[in-house]
C-alpha positions, 0 to 999 in steps of 0.5 A: 489493425490489432491494438495491444492492451494497456500495460499500466495498472494506474491506466487500467484502473481508470478504464474500469472507473470510466466503464462503470461510470457509463454503466448502470452500476454507477450507483454502487459503492466500490471500496478503495483499491478494489479496481486497482486490485483487479487492474493488477490481475489484468496487467499481470496476465498481459505481461511477458516474463523478462530475461533480466536477472532478478526482475519478476513480473510484479517488479516489471509491472511496477516499473511499467506503471512508473514506480521506482524499483531498487536496483533498476534504472530507466534503461532497464525499463526501455530494454524490457519494453523492447524485449517483446514486440507482441507484449500486450496482445494477449491476456484478460480484456477489460470488458471481462473484468467489468462483466465479472464485477457486474455479475457479482453485483447482480448475484449478491444484490449488494450496494457495495463491492470490495477487492475480495469480491471482485477477485472472487468473481474473476476466479468464478468466471475462469471456469466459464471462459471458453477461450481460456486453456487449462494452462492459462487458467492455472497462470491466471489463478496464480495472478489472482493470488498475487493480486490478493497479496498486493491488496493485503499490503494496501489494506494493512497500510490503509488501516495503519495510516488510520490508526497512526493518525489516531495516535498523532501525539505518539507519532510526534513524540517518536519523531521528536525523540528521533530528531534529538538523537540524530542531532546528538549523533551527527554533532558528536554530543550527548543527550541530557535526560529530561527527568534525571538530567543525566548525560547519555549517548544517542539511542542507537537502538531507537534510531535504527528501529525507525530507519530499518522500517524503510530499509536504511542500511547500517552503512547508509544511516549516517548519510540519511541522518545528515540529510534530515538535519539539512532538511531541518536547517532549510526549513528553519532558514525559511522560518518554518517548522519541520514536521515528520510528514515533510519528508516522505521516507521519514514519514513512512518510517515513523508510521511503520515503526508506530504501527509495529508498536501498535500492532497488538492494539490493532489486532485486539481492536479489529478482531474482538467481538465484544470491544470495551469502551476504549476499543469501541472509541478507537474503532469509531475514530479509525472508521471515521477517518477511513470514511472522511479521508479515504473514501470508504462507507461505514460498511466497507470500512468495517469490512476492511478492519475485520479483514486486516484483523484476520490478516494480523492474527494469522 
């Protein structure tokens, strides 16, 4: 009885990890997000285009993996899952991806491999795959491009987090300024400038520059600000201090805003060939964090920083 391929990226990633763990490749360091990027490619080859308006394959892939996609509900997911009975009966086999990873490792004789190495190996293997038609090859090449774009975002976010944590004080200062301003806004009061003692209106530009990072619209800003104040009150009643990482969306907004402000610093730090003492210190801090908290080796962390630097300089 034919069994359909898996259609969840997170599960596909686990399949690869298990197969590698059972192979003679288990001693190889696989950089974070490498297997996920391969899984994204594989799942995309197995999905069917839905007739649902505004729903592309990437959004569908995310919903199948349990992620929320704005504008769509659980009923839309069930409808898509029932749309094609044969979905998952075609596409790339997990063994193909594992074989391509294996061939890349043998060819390059390396001790580690990253997402770009795996995508390159998958691409090189398409020409040697006798059962793939010309049309399928074109589709698969497009899915490799999509998977790379997804990885680019993951890579930038990884470096963003590492840099932001290196500027923890800056994040806290930005967070405190935001809280002061939304409190004044919601209570219809002014803010007192700590230097001049002058009374000022809440800084709308500052508040919006943070909220826009996570898509909070002009109409939704008041509700978002009030929600934060309610959360602060709840923490206060329990005798706890509210920090920016206690609210997932606010944490993301603060990190994105800080990263946007630091973008030039990141570009210079990651792309310069002869860093000065300060740049070298910052690079070492970021690499240390990538190794200790994100699972990189020194080599793969350096590769990541160089790659993100090239993305930011495009």
